[in-house]
VMD Tcl script that draws the C-alpha trace (Angstrom):
set ca {
  {-0.26 0.46 0.17}
  {3.20 2.54 1.39}
  {4.27 1.20 -2.12}
  {1.65 2.61 -4.43}
  {1.08 5.74 -2.69}
  {4.48 6.75 -3.22}
  {3.93 5.74 -7.37}
  {0.72 7.89 -7.58}
  {2.75 11.01 -5.64}
  {5.50 11.23 -8.15}
  {2.95 10.26 -11.04}
  {1.31 13.07 -10.02}
  {4.57 15.34 -9.53}
  {5.34 15.11 -12.71}
  {2.05 15.63 -15.00}
  {1.95 18.88 -12.60}
  {5.44 19.91 -12.63}
  {5.63 18.93 -16.67}
  {2.56 20.75 -16.70}
  {3.78 24.26 -15.20}
  {7.60 24.10 -16.52}
  {5.75 23.77 -20.52}
  {3.63 26.38 -19.88}
  {3.62 28.82 -22.64}
  {2.80 32.99 -22.48}
  {-0.84 34.52 -23.27}
  {-1.86 36.29 -26.34}
  {-0.83 40.19 -27.00}
  {-3.92 42.38 -26.16}
  {-5.21 44.03 -29.20}
  {-2.97 46.74 -30.81}
  {-4.36 50.49 -29.83}
  {-5.77 52.12 -33.87}
  {-4.07 54.77 -34.73}
  {-5.68 58.14 -35.71}
  {-4.85 58.70 -39.70}
  {-8.17 60.89 -40.27}
  {-6.41 64.67 -39.52}
  {-2.74 64.13 -40.49}
  {-4.42 61.96 -43.58}
  {-6.69 65.06 -44.74}
  {-4.10 67.68 -44.92}
  {-1.71 65.77 -47.15}
  {-4.28 65.17 -49.74}
  {-5.55 68.43 -49.98}
  {-2.47 69.54 -49.97}
  {-1.68 67.41 -52.79}
  {-4.24 67.91 -54.65}
  {-3.42 71.47 -54.18}
  {-0.24 70.84 -55.71}
  {-1.39 68.82 -58.48}
  {-3.80 71.76 -58.95}
  {-0.95 74.05 -59.26}
  {1.06 72.34 -61.53}
  {-1.89 71.43 -63.77}
  {-2.50 75.57 -64.28}
  {0.86 76.23 -64.37}
  {0.97 73.30 -67.56}
  {-1.49 75.13 -69.72}
  {-0.35 78.56 -69.19}
  {2.99 77.50 -70.77}
  {1.36 76.77 -74.31}
}
mol new
graphics top color blue
foreach p $ca { graphics top sphere $p radius 0.5 }
foreach p [lrange $ca 0 end-1] q [lrange $ca 1 end] { graphics top cylinder $p $q radius 0.2 }
display resetview
């Protein structure tokens, strides 16, 4: 009986220790979203104004 108890205890300790030693870290949380509305809108407006200026300059040279 004593041998059986020691054997069961050894098996339980081995199972618990392998579970703890092989544990993987959890997945990272969701990334925070970057706001792109203000700066991207200004860049688009500046690019459109620059293109319009270049188109008008091209028509005036002909």
